[in-house]
VEXLOLUM-136410 format. One record per residue (C-alpha): residue in one letter; x negated, y negated, z negated. Coordinates in Angstrom, 2 decimals. Example, Ala and Ser with C-alpha at 12.3 -4.5 7.8 and 13.67 -1.06 7.14 Angstrom:
! residues 2
<site code="A" c1="-12.30" c2="4.50" c3="-7.80"/>
<site code="S" c1="-13.67" c2="1.06" c3="-7.14"/>
This chain:
! residues 393
<site code="X" c1="-113.42" c2="-27.32" c3="-62.85"/>
<site code="X" c1="-110.03" c2="-25.82" c3="-62.12"/>
<site code="X" c1="-109.50" c2="-22.23" c3="-63.08"/>
<site code="X" c1="-106.72" c2="-20.33" c3="-61.24"/>
<site code="X" c1="-105.34" c2="-17.02" c3="-62.19"/>
<site code="X" c1="-104.84" c2="-14.37" c3="-59.54"/>
<site code="X" c1="-101.30" c2="-12.87" c3="-59.16"/>
<site code="X" c1="-102.53" c2="-9.58" c3="-60.60"/>
<site code="X" c1="-103.41" c2="-11.28" c3="-63.93"/>
<site code="X" c1="-100.05" c2="-13.06" c3="-64.39"/>
<site code="X" c1="-97.84" c2="-11.02" c3="-66.85"/>
<site code="X" c1="-94.07" c2="-11.53" c3="-67.13"/>
<site code="X" c1="-92.94" c2="-13.21" c3="-70.29"/>
<site code="X" c1="-91.41" c2="-10.83" c3="-72.78"/>
<site code="X" c1="-89.22" c2="-11.48" c3="-75.77"/>
<site code="X" c1="-90.15" c2="-9.58" c3="-78.87"/>
<site code="X" c1="-87.23" c2="-8.70" c3="-81.12"/>
<site code="X" c1="-88.21" c2="-8.71" c3="-84.85"/>
<site code="X" c1="-87.91" c2="-5.30" c3="-86.43"/>
<site code="X" c1="-85.34" c2="-6.62" c3="-88.92"/>
<site code="X" c1="-82.96" c2="-7.62" c3="-86.12"/>
<site code="X" c1="-83.26" c2="-4.46" c3="-83.93"/>
<site code="X" c1="-80.78" c2="-2.24" c3="-85.88"/>
<site code="X" c1="-78.04" c2="-4.94" c3="-85.85"/>
<site code="X" c1="-78.64" c2="-5.61" c3="-82.14"/>
<site code="X" c1="-78.36" c2="-1.96" c3="-81.29"/>
<site code="X" c1="-75.21" c2="-1.65" c3="-83.40"/>
<site code="X" c1="-73.66" c2="-4.62" c3="-81.56"/>
<site code="X" c1="-74.45" c2="-3.03" c3="-78.17"/>
<site code="X" c1="-72.98" c2="0.36" c3="-79.19"/>
<site code="X" c1="-69.86" c2="-1.22" c3="-80.63"/>
<site code="X" c1="-69.36" c2="-3.30" c3="-77.46"/>
<site code="X" c1="-69.61" c2="-0.12" c3="-75.29"/>
<site code="X" c1="-67.24" c2="1.80" c3="-77.60"/>
<site code="X" c1="-64.78" c2="-1.09" c3="-77.40"/>
<site code="X" c1="-64.86" c2="-1.06" c3="-73.60"/>
<site code="X" c1="-64.38" c2="2.76" c3="-73.55"/>
<site code="X" c1="-61.44" c2="2.34" c3="-75.96"/>
<site code="X" c1="-59.88" c2="-0.25" c3="-73.65"/>
<site code="X" c1="-60.25" c2="2.03" c3="-70.64"/>
<site code="X" c1="-58.69" c2="4.93" c3="-72.57"/>
<site code="X" c1="-55.81" c2="2.72" c3="-73.60"/>
<site code="X" c1="-55.28" c2="1.81" c3="-69.93"/>
<site code="X" c1="-55.21" c2="5.52" c3="-68.97"/>
<site code="X" c1="-52.74" c2="6.32" c3="-71.74"/>
<site code="X" c1="-50.55" c2="3.50" c3="-70.57"/>
<site code="X" c1="-50.05" c2="5.14" c3="-67.12"/>
<site code="X" c1="-47.06" c2="7.26" c3="-68.19"/>
<site code="X" c1="-45.46" c2="4.25" c3="-69.86"/>
<site code="X" c1="-45.96" c2="2.22" c3="-66.69"/>
<site code="X" c1="-44.27" c2="5.01" c3="-64.61"/>
<site code="X" c1="-41.38" c2="5.06" c3="-67.09"/>
<site code="X" c1="-40.97" c2="1.36" c3="-66.73"/>
<site code="X" c1="-40.98" c2="1.61" c3="-62.92"/>
<site code="X" c1="-38.44" c2="4.44" c3="-63.05"/>
<site code="X" c1="-36.85" c2="4.38" c3="-66.54"/>
<site code="X" c1="-33.95" c2="6.61" c3="-65.58"/>
<site code="X" c1="-35.95" c2="9.59" c3="-64.17"/>
<site code="X" c1="-34.12" c2="12.69" c3="-65.40"/>
<site code="X" c1="-36.03" c2="15.61" c3="-66.85"/>
<site code="X" c1="-36.39" c2="19.04" c3="-65.22"/>
<site code="X" c1="-33.93" c2="21.93" c3="-65.53"/>
<site code="X" c1="-34.02" c2="25.66" c3="-66.18"/>
<site code="X" c1="-33.20" c2="28.13" c3="-63.43"/>
<site code="X" c1="-29.73" c2="28.76" c3="-64.85"/>
<site code="X" c1="-28.88" c2="25.03" c3="-64.36"/>
<site code="X" c1="-29.57" c2="24.90" c3="-60.57"/>
<site code="X" c1="-27.83" c2="26.67" c3="-57.67"/>
<site code="X" c1="-29.18" c2="30.12" c3="-56.85"/>
<site code="X" c1="-30.48" c2="28.89" c3="-53.56"/>
<site code="X" c1="-33.18" c2="26.78" c3="-55.22"/>
<site code="X" c1="-34.37" c2="29.40" c3="-57.65"/>
<site code="X" c1="-37.74" c2="31.09" c3="-57.17"/>
<site code="X" c1="-38.39" c2="34.57" c3="-58.50"/>
<site code="X" c1="-40.16" c2="34.63" c3="-61.89"/>
<site code="X" c1="-40.05" c2="30.82" c3="-62.19"/>
<site code="X" c1="-37.72" c2="29.98" c3="-65.08"/>
<site code="X" c1="-38.07" c2="26.26" c3="-65.56"/>
<site code="X" c1="-39.33" c2="23.03" c3="-64.04"/>
<site code="X" c1="-36.58" c2="22.62" c3="-61.48"/>
<site code="X" c1="-35.71" c2="19.02" c3="-60.48"/>
<site code="X" c1="-32.02" c2="18.07" c3="-60.44"/>
<site code="X" c1="-30.19" c2="17.69" c3="-57.14"/>
<site code="X" c1="-28.51" c2="14.70" c3="-55.49"/>
<site code="X" c1="-30.79" c2="12.05" c3="-57.08"/>
<site code="X" c1="-31.93" c2="8.96" c3="-55.21"/>
<site code="X" c1="-34.87" c2="9.22" c3="-52.84"/>
<site code="X" c1="-36.90" c2="7.07" c3="-55.19"/>
<site code="X" c1="-36.68" c2="9.77" c3="-57.85"/>
<site code="X" c1="-38.10" c2="12.47" c3="-55.54"/>
<site code="X" c1="-40.97" c2="10.24" c3="-54.34"/>
<site code="X" c1="-41.84" c2="9.31" c3="-57.90"/>
<site code="X" c1="-41.63" c2="12.97" c3="-58.98"/>
<site code="X" c1="-45.10" c2="13.17" c3="-57.31"/>
<site code="X" c1="-46.30" c2="12.06" c3="-60.80"/>
<site code="X" c1="-43.85" c2="14.20" c3="-62.74"/>
<site code="X" c1="-44.55" c2="17.62" c3="-64.20"/>
<site code="X" c1="-42.28" c2="20.17" c3="-62.42"/>
<site code="X" c1="-42.63" c2="23.54" c3="-60.74"/>
<site code="X" c1="-43.56" c2="21.97" c3="-57.35"/>
<site code="X" c1="-46.12" c2="19.47" c3="-58.56"/>
<site code="X" c1="-49.24" c2="21.59" c3="-57.88"/>
<site code="X" c1="-47.82" c2="22.71" c3="-54.49"/>
<site code="X" c1="-47.49" c2="18.98" c3="-53.53"/>
<site code="X" c1="-50.89" c2="17.97" c3="-54.79"/>
<site code="X" c1="-52.86" c2="20.89" c3="-53.33"/>
<site code="X" c1="-51.85" c2="19.99" c3="-49.78"/>
<site code="X" c1="-51.84" c2="16.23" c3="-50.39"/>
<site code="X" c1="-55.52" c2="16.39" c3="-51.53"/>
<site code="X" c1="-56.23" c2="18.85" c3="-48.74"/>
<site code="X" c1="-54.93" c2="16.45" c3="-46.13"/>
<site code="X" c1="-57.11" c2="13.73" c3="-47.59"/>
<site code="X" c1="-60.16" c2="15.93" c3="-47.37"/>
<site code="X" c1="-59.40" c2="16.71" c3="-43.75"/>
<site code="X" c1="-58.85" c2="12.99" c3="-43.05"/>
<site code="X" c1="-62.23" c2="12.16" c3="-44.62"/>
<site code="X" c1="-63.84" c2="14.93" c3="-42.46"/>
<site code="X" c1="-62.03" c2="13.48" c3="-39.45"/>
<site code="X" c1="-63.47" c2="10.00" c3="-40.13"/>
<site code="X" c1="-66.95" c2="11.38" c3="-40.66"/>
<site code="X" c1="-66.86" c2="13.35" c3="-37.34"/>
<site code="X" c1="-65.54" c2="10.29" c3="-35.47"/>
<site code="X" c1="-68.78" c2="8.50" c3="-36.23"/>
<site code="X" c1="-70.76" c2="11.00" c3="-34.10"/>
<site code="X" c1="-68.22" c2="12.73" c3="-31.86"/>
<site code="X" c1="-66.67" c2="10.86" c3="-28.97"/>
<site code="X" c1="-63.08" c2="12.02" c3="-29.20"/>
<site code="X" c1="-61.92" c2="9.61" c3="-26.48"/>
<site code="X" c1="-64.31" c2="10.02" c3="-23.57"/>
<site code="X" c1="-65.73" c2="13.54" c3="-24.18"/>
<site code="X" c1="-63.03" c2="15.99" c3="-22.96"/>
<site code="X" c1="-64.99" c2="18.83" c3="-24.54"/>
<site code="X" c1="-64.24" c2="17.33" c3="-28.02"/>
<site code="X" c1="-60.50" c2="17.41" c3="-27.48"/>
<site code="X" c1="-60.08" c2="21.03" c3="-28.76"/>
<site code="X" c1="-61.72" c2="19.90" c3="-32.02"/>
<site code="X" c1="-59.45" c2="16.85" c3="-32.04"/>
<site code="X" c1="-56.40" c2="19.10" c3="-31.66"/>
<site code="X" c1="-57.63" c2="21.27" c3="-34.57"/>
<site code="X" c1="-58.02" c2="18.21" c3="-36.79"/>
<site code="X" c1="-54.66" c2="16.72" c3="-35.88"/>
<site code="X" c1="-52.82" c2="20.02" c3="-36.32"/>
<site code="X" c1="-54.56" c2="20.59" c3="-39.70"/>
<site code="X" c1="-53.46" c2="17.13" c3="-40.87"/>
<site code="X" c1="-49.92" c2="17.82" c3="-39.54"/>
<site code="X" c1="-49.35" c2="21.12" c3="-41.37"/>
<site code="X" c1="-50.65" c2="19.83" c3="-44.70"/>
<site code="X" c1="-48.66" c2="16.62" c3="-44.39"/>
<site code="X" c1="-45.46" c2="18.49" c3="-43.49"/>
<site code="X" c1="-46.01" c2="20.91" c3="-46.38"/>
<site code="X" c1="-46.54" c2="18.06" c3="-48.78"/>
<site code="X" c1="-43.34" c2="16.36" c3="-47.70"/>
<site code="X" c1="-41.37" c2="19.66" c3="-47.90"/>
<site code="X" c1="-42.40" c2="20.51" c3="-51.41"/>
<site code="X" c1="-41.89" c2="16.92" c3="-52.59"/>
<site code="X" c1="-38.53" c2="16.17" c3="-51.12"/>
<site code="X" c1="-36.72" c2="19.48" c3="-50.52"/>
<site code="X" c1="-34.96" c2="19.42" c3="-53.93"/>
<site code="X" c1="-32.71" c2="16.53" c3="-52.74"/>
<site code="X" c1="-29.94" c2="18.85" c3="-51.59"/>
<site code="X" c1="-29.29" c2="22.16" c3="-49.88"/>
<site code="X" c1="-29.24" c2="20.56" c3="-46.44"/>
<site code="X" c1="-32.45" c2="18.67" c3="-46.96"/>
<site code="X" c1="-34.01" c2="21.76" c3="-48.39"/>
<site code="X" c1="-33.46" c2="23.50" c3="-45.06"/>
<site code="X" c1="-34.50" c2="20.40" c3="-43.02"/>
<site code="X" c1="-37.81" c2="19.75" c3="-44.77"/>
<site code="X" c1="-38.87" c2="23.34" c3="-44.72"/>
<site code="X" c1="-37.99" c2="23.51" c3="-41.05"/>
<site code="X" c1="-40.36" c2="20.56" c3="-40.70"/>
<site code="X" c1="-42.95" c2="22.56" c3="-42.66"/>
<site code="X" c1="-42.67" c2="25.42" c3="-40.18"/>
<site code="X" c1="-43.16" c2="22.99" c3="-37.29"/>
<site code="X" c1="-46.45" c2="21.98" c3="-38.95"/>
<site code="X" c1="-47.54" c2="25.61" c3="-39.39"/>
<site code="X" c1="-46.83" c2="26.33" c3="-35.73"/>
<site code="X" c1="-48.91" c2="23.36" c3="-34.64"/>
<site code="X" c1="-51.80" c2="24.54" c3="-36.79"/>
<site code="X" c1="-51.57" c2="27.98" c3="-35.12"/>
<site code="X" c1="-51.82" c2="26.31" c3="-31.73"/>
<site code="X" c1="-54.74" c2="24.10" c3="-32.85"/>
<site code="X" c1="-56.55" c2="27.17" c3="-34.17"/>
<site code="X" c1="-56.02" c2="29.05" c3="-30.95"/>
<site code="X" c1="-57.42" c2="26.18" c3="-28.85"/>
<site code="X" c1="-60.51" c2="25.68" c3="-31.00"/>
<site code="X" c1="-61.31" c2="29.48" c3="-31.18"/>
<site code="X" c1="-60.69" c2="30.07" c3="-27.47"/>
<site code="X" c1="-62.71" c2="27.01" c3="-26.39"/>
<site code="X" c1="-65.70" c2="27.10" c3="-28.72"/>
<site code="X" c1="-65.93" c2="30.47" c3="-30.48"/>
<site code="X" c1="-65.19" c2="32.90" c3="-27.60"/>
<site code="X" c1="-67.88" c2="35.11" c3="-26.14"/>
<site code="X" c1="-68.30" c2="35.43" c3="-22.36"/>
<site code="X" c1="-67.13" c2="39.09" c3="-22.08"/>
<site code="X" c1="-63.98" c2="38.46" c3="-24.17"/>
<site code="X" c1="-63.23" c2="35.27" c3="-22.26"/>
<site code="X" c1="-63.44" c2="37.31" c3="-19.04"/>
<site code="X" c1="-60.78" c2="39.77" c3="-20.38"/>
<site code="X" c1="-58.24" c2="37.29" c3="-21.67"/>
<site code="X" c1="-58.88" c2="33.93" c3="-19.87"/>
<site code="X" c1="-55.70" c2="34.00" c3="-17.85"/>
<site code="X" c1="-53.39" c2="34.94" c3="-20.67"/>
<site code="X" c1="-54.83" c2="33.74" c3="-23.91"/>
<site code="X" c1="-53.42" c2="30.24" c3="-24.13"/>
<site code="X" c1="-50.02" c2="31.05" c3="-22.65"/>
<site code="X" c1="-49.62" c2="33.86" c3="-25.15"/>
<site code="X" c1="-50.86" c2="31.65" c3="-28.01"/>
<site code="X" c1="-48.31" c2="28.99" c3="-27.02"/>
<site code="X" c1="-45.44" c2="31.55" c3="-26.90"/>
<site code="X" c1="-46.44" c2="33.06" c3="-30.26"/>
<site code="X" c1="-46.66" c2="29.53" c3="-31.77"/>
<site code="X" c1="-43.03" c2="28.80" c3="-30.76"/>
<site code="X" c1="-41.87" c2="32.33" c3="-31.77"/>
<site code="X" c1="-43.41" c2="31.84" c3="-35.21"/>
<site code="X" c1="-41.56" c2="28.54" c3="-35.63"/>
<site code="X" c1="-38.31" c2="30.16" c3="-34.62"/>
<site code="X" c1="-38.83" c2="33.23" c3="-36.81"/>
<site code="X" c1="-39.60" c2="31.14" c3="-39.86"/>
<site code="X" c1="-36.70" c2="28.75" c3="-39.32"/>
<site code="X" c1="-34.21" c2="31.60" c3="-38.67"/>
<site code="X" c1="-35.42" c2="33.49" c3="-41.70"/>
<site code="X" c1="-34.90" c2="30.42" c3="-43.83"/>
<site code="X" c1="-31.47" c2="29.87" c3="-42.24"/>
<site code="X" c1="-30.47" c2="33.49" c3="-43.21"/>
<site code="X" c1="-32.21" c2="33.06" c3="-46.59"/>
<site code="X" c1="-29.40" c2="34.61" c3="-48.75"/>
<site code="X" c1="-27.51" c2="36.64" c3="-46.19"/>
<site code="X" c1="-30.41" c2="39.01" c3="-45.58"/>
<site code="X" c1="-32.38" c2="41.26" c3="-47.87"/>
<site code="X" c1="-35.70" c2="39.74" c3="-49.04"/>
<site code="X" c1="-37.82" c2="42.29" c3="-47.10"/>
<site code="X" c1="-35.85" c2="41.74" c3="-43.89"/>
<site code="X" c1="-36.27" c2="37.93" c3="-44.12"/>
<site code="X" c1="-40.01" c2="38.40" c3="-44.88"/>
<site code="X" c1="-40.46" c2="40.53" c3="-41.82"/>
<site code="X" c1="-38.76" c2="37.96" c3="-39.69"/>
<site code="X" c1="-41.05" c2="35.24" c3="-40.99"/>
<site code="X" c1="-44.30" c2="37.10" c3="-41.56"/>
<site code="X" c1="-44.52" c2="39.35" c3="-38.50"/>
<site code="X" c1="-44.41" c2="36.52" c3="-35.85"/>
<site code="X" c1="-46.93" c2="34.50" c3="-37.94"/>
<site code="X" c1="-49.19" c2="37.55" c3="-38.36"/>
<site code="X" c1="-49.08" c2="38.25" c3="-34.61"/>
<site code="X" c1="-49.97" c2="34.59" c3="-33.90"/>
<site code="X" c1="-52.89" c2="34.69" c3="-36.35"/>
<site code="X" c1="-54.22" c2="37.96" c3="-34.99"/>
<site code="X" c1="-54.12" c2="36.64" c3="-31.41"/>
<site code="X" c1="-55.30" c2="33.14" c3="-32.12"/>
<site code="X" c1="-58.28" c2="34.40" c3="-34.18"/>
<site code="X" c1="-59.16" c2="37.34" c3="-31.96"/>
<site code="X" c1="-62.13" c2="35.40" c3="-30.40"/>
<site code="X" c1="-63.58" c2="34.96" c3="-33.82"/>
<site code="X" c1="-62.95" c2="38.65" c3="-34.79"/>
<site code="X" c1="-64.67" c2="39.72" c3="-31.55"/>
<site code="X" c1="-67.60" c2="37.42" c3="-32.23"/>
<site code="X" c1="-67.98" c2="38.55" c3="-35.85"/>
<site code="X" c1="-67.92" c2="42.27" c3="-34.85"/>
<site code="X" c1="-70.55" c2="41.80" c3="-32.15"/>
<site code="X" c1="-72.80" c2="39.27" c3="-33.85"/>
<site code="X" c1="-75.08" c2="41.71" c3="-35.73"/>
<site code="X" c1="-76.10" c2="43.34" c3="-32.36"/>
<site code="X" c1="-75.59" c2="40.52" c3="-29.83"/>
<site code="X" c1="-77.72" c2="38.02" c3="-31.84"/>
<site code="X" c1="-80.30" c2="40.41" c3="-33.26"/>
<site code="X" c1="-83.10" c2="38.54" c3="-31.55"/>
<site code="X" c1="-83.70" c2="35.13" c3="-30.00"/>
<site code="X" c1="-83.89" c2="36.51" c3="-26.45"/>
<site code="X" c1="-80.26" c2="37.68" c3="-26.58"/>
<site code="X" c1="-79.15" c2="34.50" c3="-28.29"/>
<site code="X" c1="-80.85" c2="32.31" c3="-25.64"/>
<site code="X" c1="-79.27" c2="34.41" c3="-22.85"/>
<site code="X" c1="-75.83" c2="33.64" c3="-24.13"/>
<site code="X" c1="-76.56" c2="29.93" c3="-24.36"/>
<site code="X" c1="-76.95" c2="29.83" c3="-28.12"/>
<site code="X" c1="-80.13" c2="29.54" c3="-30.13"/>
<site code="X" c1="-79.22" c2="30.81" c3="-33.56"/>
<site code="X" c1="-75.68" c2="30.86" c3="-34.86"/>
<site code="X" c1="-75.22" c2="28.43" c3="-37.70"/>
<site code="X" c1="-71.37" c2="28.61" c3="-37.50"/>
<site code="X" c1="-71.03" c2="32.41" c3="-38.06"/>
<site code="X" c1="-70.96" c2="32.12" c3="-41.86"/>
<site code="X" c1="-68.20" c2="29.51" c3="-41.67"/>
<site code="X" c1="-66.20" c2="31.76" c3="-39.26"/>
<site code="X" c1="-66.60" c2="34.63" c3="-41.74"/>
<site code="X" c1="-65.49" c2="32.26" c3="-44.55"/>
<site code="X" c1="-62.38" c2="31.11" c3="-42.75"/>
<site code="X" c1="-61.27" c2="34.72" c3="-42.16"/>
<site code="X" c1="-61.88" c2="35.75" c3="-45.77"/>
<site code="X" c1="-60.06" c2="32.71" c3="-47.21"/>
<site code="X" c1="-57.12" c2="33.13" c3="-44.80"/>
<site code="X" c1="-56.67" c2="36.77" c3="-45.73"/>
<site code="X" c1="-56.79" c2="35.78" c3="-49.38"/>
<site code="X" c1="-54.19" c2="33.12" c3="-48.80"/>
<site code="X" c1="-51.98" c2="35.60" c3="-46.95"/>
<site code="X" c1="-52.12" c2="38.02" c3="-49.84"/>
<site code="X" c1="-50.81" c2="35.39" c3="-52.30"/>
<site code="X" c1="-48.18" c2="34.23" c3="-49.77"/>
<site code="X" c1="-46.66" c2="37.67" c3="-49.53"/>
<site code="X" c1="-47.10" c2="38.66" c3="-53.18"/>
<site code="X" c1="-45.70" c2="36.53" c3="-56.00"/>
<site code="X" c1="-48.71" c2="36.95" c3="-58.25"/>
<site code="X" c1="-49.54" c2="36.29" c3="-61.03"/>
<site code="X" c1="-46.02" c2="35.01" c3="-61.93"/>
<site code="X" c1="-44.57" c2="38.50" c3="-61.42"/>
<site code="X" c1="-46.83" c2="39.75" c3="-64.19"/>
<site code="X" c1="-46.03" c2="36.79" c3="-66.46"/>
<site code="X" c1="-42.44" c2="35.73" c3="-65.76"/>
<site code="X" c1="-41.68" c2="32.25" c3="-67.13"/>
<site code="X" c1="-45.35" c2="31.52" c3="-67.96"/>
<site code="X" c1="-46.34" c2="30.15" c3="-64.48"/>
<site code="X" c1="-43.60" c2="27.55" c3="-64.14"/>
<site code="X" c1="-46.05" c2="24.67" c3="-63.80"/>
<site code="X" c1="-49.48" c2="26.22" c3="-63.05"/>
<site code="X" c1="-50.64" c2="29.63" c3="-61.77"/>
<site code="X" c1="-48.08" c2="30.47" c3="-59.12"/>
<site code="X" c1="-49.05" c2="32.65" c3="-56.17"/>
<site code="X" c1="-47.88" c2="29.97" c3="-53.75"/>
<site code="X" c1="-50.29" c2="27.49" c3="-55.30"/>
<site code="X" c1="-53.19" c2="29.84" c3="-54.79"/>
<site code="X" c1="-51.97" c2="30.36" c3="-51.21"/>
<site code="X" c1="-52.28" c2="26.57" c3="-50.73"/>
<site code="X" c1="-55.77" c2="26.34" c3="-52.21"/>
<site code="X" c1="-57.17" c2="29.25" c3="-50.17"/>
<site code="X" c1="-55.58" c2="27.91" c3="-46.98"/>
<site code="X" c1="-57.11" c2="24.46" c3="-47.48"/>
<site code="X" c1="-60.55" c2="26.04" c3="-47.96"/>
<site code="X" c1="-59.92" c2="28.19" c3="-44.87"/>
<site code="X" c1="-59.09" c2="25.14" c3="-42.86"/>
<site code="X" c1="-62.22" c2="23.22" c3="-43.95"/>
<site code="X" c1="-64.41" c2="26.25" c3="-43.05"/>
<site code="X" c1="-62.67" c2="26.44" c3="-39.70"/>
<site code="X" c1="-63.26" c2="22.77" c3="-38.95"/>
<site code="X" c1="-66.87" c2="23.05" c3="-39.89"/>
<site code="X" c1="-67.38" c2="26.13" c3="-37.79"/>
<site code="X" c1="-65.68" c2="24.53" c3="-34.77"/>
<site code="X" c1="-67.84" c2="21.43" c3="-35.15"/>
<site code="X" c1="-71.02" c2="23.45" c3="-35.30"/>
<site code="X" c1="-69.89" c2="25.44" c3="-32.21"/>
<site code="X" c1="-69.11" c2="22.15" c3="-30.46"/>
<site code="X" c1="-72.67" c2="21.01" c3="-31.13"/>
<site code="X" c1="-74.58" c2="24.28" c3="-30.60"/>
<site code="X" c1="-72.66" c2="26.15" c3="-27.87"/>
<site code="X" c1="-72.17" c2="23.39" c3="-25.31"/>
<site code="X" c1="-74.15" c2="25.22" c3="-22.57"/>
<site code="X" c1="-71.84" c2="28.22" c3="-23.07"/>
<site code="X" c1="-68.45" c2="26.57" c3="-23.23"/>
<site code="X" c1="-69.15" c2="24.19" c3="-20.34"/>
<site code="X" c1="-70.04" c2="27.24" c3="-18.30"/>
<site code="X" c1="-66.81" c2="29.01" c3="-19.29"/>
<site code="X" c1="-64.32" c2="26.10" c3="-19.17"/>
<site code="X" c1="-65.93" c2="23.76" c3="-16.64"/>
<site code="X" c1="-68.39" c2="20.90" c3="-16.87"/>
<site code="X" c1="-65.73" c2="18.17" c3="-16.76"/>
<site code="X" c1="-63.50" c2="19.75" c3="-19.37"/>
<site code="X" c1="-60.35" c2="20.07" c3="-17.18"/>
<site code="X" c1="-59.13" c2="22.98" c3="-19.31"/>
<site code="X" c1="-59.33" c2="20.81" c3="-22.46"/>
<site code="X" c1="-57.12" c2="18.24" c3="-20.78"/>
<site code="X" c1="-54.53" c2="20.93" c3="-20.02"/>
<site code="X" c1="-54.70" c2="22.19" c3="-23.65"/>
<site code="X" c1="-54.17" c2="18.62" c3="-24.96"/>
<site code="X" c1="-51.02" c2="18.18" c3="-22.84"/>
<site code="X" c1="-49.81" c2="21.64" c3="-23.86"/>
<site code="X" c1="-50.32" c2="20.67" c3="-27.46"/>
<site code="X" c1="-47.80" c2="17.83" c3="-26.99"/>
<site code="X" c1="-45.34" c2="20.18" c3="-25.22"/>
<site code="X" c1="-45.47" c2="22.77" c3="-27.99"/>
<site code="X" c1="-44.76" c2="20.01" c3="-30.54"/>
<site code="X" c1="-41.66" c2="18.99" c3="-28.62"/>
<site code="X" c1="-40.48" c2="22.60" c3="-28.28"/>
<site code="X" c1="-40.98" c2="23.33" c3="-32.03"/>
<site code="X" c1="-39.26" c2="20.11" c3="-33.06"/>
<site code="X" c1="-36.31" c2="21.05" c3="-30.81"/>
<site code="X" c1="-36.17" c2="24.52" c3="-32.51"/>
<site code="X" c1="-36.12" c2="22.80" c3="-35.94"/>
<site code="X" c1="-33.43" c2="20.37" c3="-34.89"/>
<site code="X" c1="-31.29" c2="23.18" c3="-33.42"/>
<site code="X" c1="-31.51" c2="25.23" c3="-36.59"/>
<site code="X" c1="-30.81" c2="22.11" c3="-38.73"/>
<site code="X" c1="-27.57" c2="21.61" c3="-36.80"/>
<site code="X" c1="-26.62" c2="25.24" c3="-37.44"/>
<site code="X" c1="-27.20" c2="24.65" c3="-41.12"/>
<site code="X" c1="-25.11" c2="21.51" c3="-41.07"/>
<site code="X" c1="-22.17" c2="23.34" c3="-39.43"/>
<site code="X" c1="-22.52" c2="26.17" c3="-41.90"/>
<site code="X" c1="-22.44" c2="23.93" c3="-44.95"/>
<site code="X" c1="-19.54" c2="21.88" c3="-43.54"/>
<site code="X" c1="-17.49" c2="25.01" c3="-42.99"/>
<site code="X" c1="-18.29" c2="26.21" c3="-46.47"/>
<site code="X" c1="-17.29" c2="22.90" c3="-47.98"/>
<site code="X" c1="-13.98" c2="22.83" c3="-46.12"/>
<site code="X" c1="-13.14" c2="26.38" c3="-47.26"/>
<site code="X" c1="-13.39" c2="25.43" c3="-50.95"/>
C-alpha cells in the first residue's frame, strides 16, 4: 500500500549549523560586510583624486584682494575663482569648493526637482492636447528656465568681466520668464470670478509689460553696477521686479484674503465651482517662502554679521535660492491642484476650448524673444564700454 504525504506535511529541508561553527561563521559574514564597506569608502575617498587627475592644473581660489573690484561681494573675503581660465576649469569648478558652489548647486538641484515633478505630471496631464493644461506647462518651463539660467550664471560668470555681464543678463531673462509663467498660472487657475471681471482685459498685457520692464531694469542696473550708488542700483532692479511680483500674484492675494469668508461652507464653495480648496495651503506657502527669499535677496545676512565667515556656506543669496526653490515647488503643486479641482470655474472664465491659453502660449514665446533682445542689446553696450576702456589704457 502506497502512502502519499499531503503538501501541508512536507517540510523544507534545513541545514543545522553546529554550535561550535556558528561564531566563526558570523565573524566571517561580519568581516565580509566590513570589507565591502571599506571598499566603498575607499571609492568615495578616491573621487577628489579622480577629479585631480581629470583636471590636474585646476588653480586654487583667491582672496578678495586678488581679484578685480567688480567681482567682489560685500562681506565675502575668500573663495573667488581666478579669471581668464579655460572653460573646462569653470565647468569642473562645479565640484570645487568656492564662494559660488552652493549658489550653483541649490538651483541645479532645484531644477532637477522641477524636472522630476514635470515628468510625474506628464504621466497624468495631457500637455499636448488639453489647452487648459498649457498655463501649467508654461509655469513648469519657465521654472526650469530661471533655475537653469541661474545655475549657468553662477557657474560660468567668473570667466571674465564681459562674460560676467552676459551670463547674469541671461539670468535676468530667466527671471523675467518665470514672472510671466507665474502670471499666466495665477490668472488662469487661481483667479476668483469677481477679480477676473475687474482685470480680465488688462491683466496679461500688464504682466507682459512688467516682465520685460523687470528684465530691462535688472540688466541696466547690472550695466551701471559700479557707476551708481548701491541703493540706486537696487531700486532700479528691485522695484520693477517687486511691481511684477505684486501684479502677477494679485489673484492669489485676492483669493487668500477672501478665502476664510468665501469658502466658509460647502454651499458657497459649490457655487463658485469648487468643492473644498486643497490648493489654498500651497498658495499660502508660496507667498510666505517668496517673501522670505526676497528678504535675503535684499539683505546680505548673515554674512554682514559675520564678515569672512560665510565665504563658502551661509550667505544670504544661498538662502534666497533655497526659499525660492521651495516657493516654486509650492506654486507648481498649487497650480496643479487648481488645474484638477477648479476646471468648471476656469473653463467658464476662459472658455471651454481654451482659446485664451493658446494666446498665452504664443505670448510666452514673444516675451522670451523680447527679453533675449534686451539682454543682447545690453551685452553689446557692455562690449563697447569695455573696448573703449581697453583702448584708453
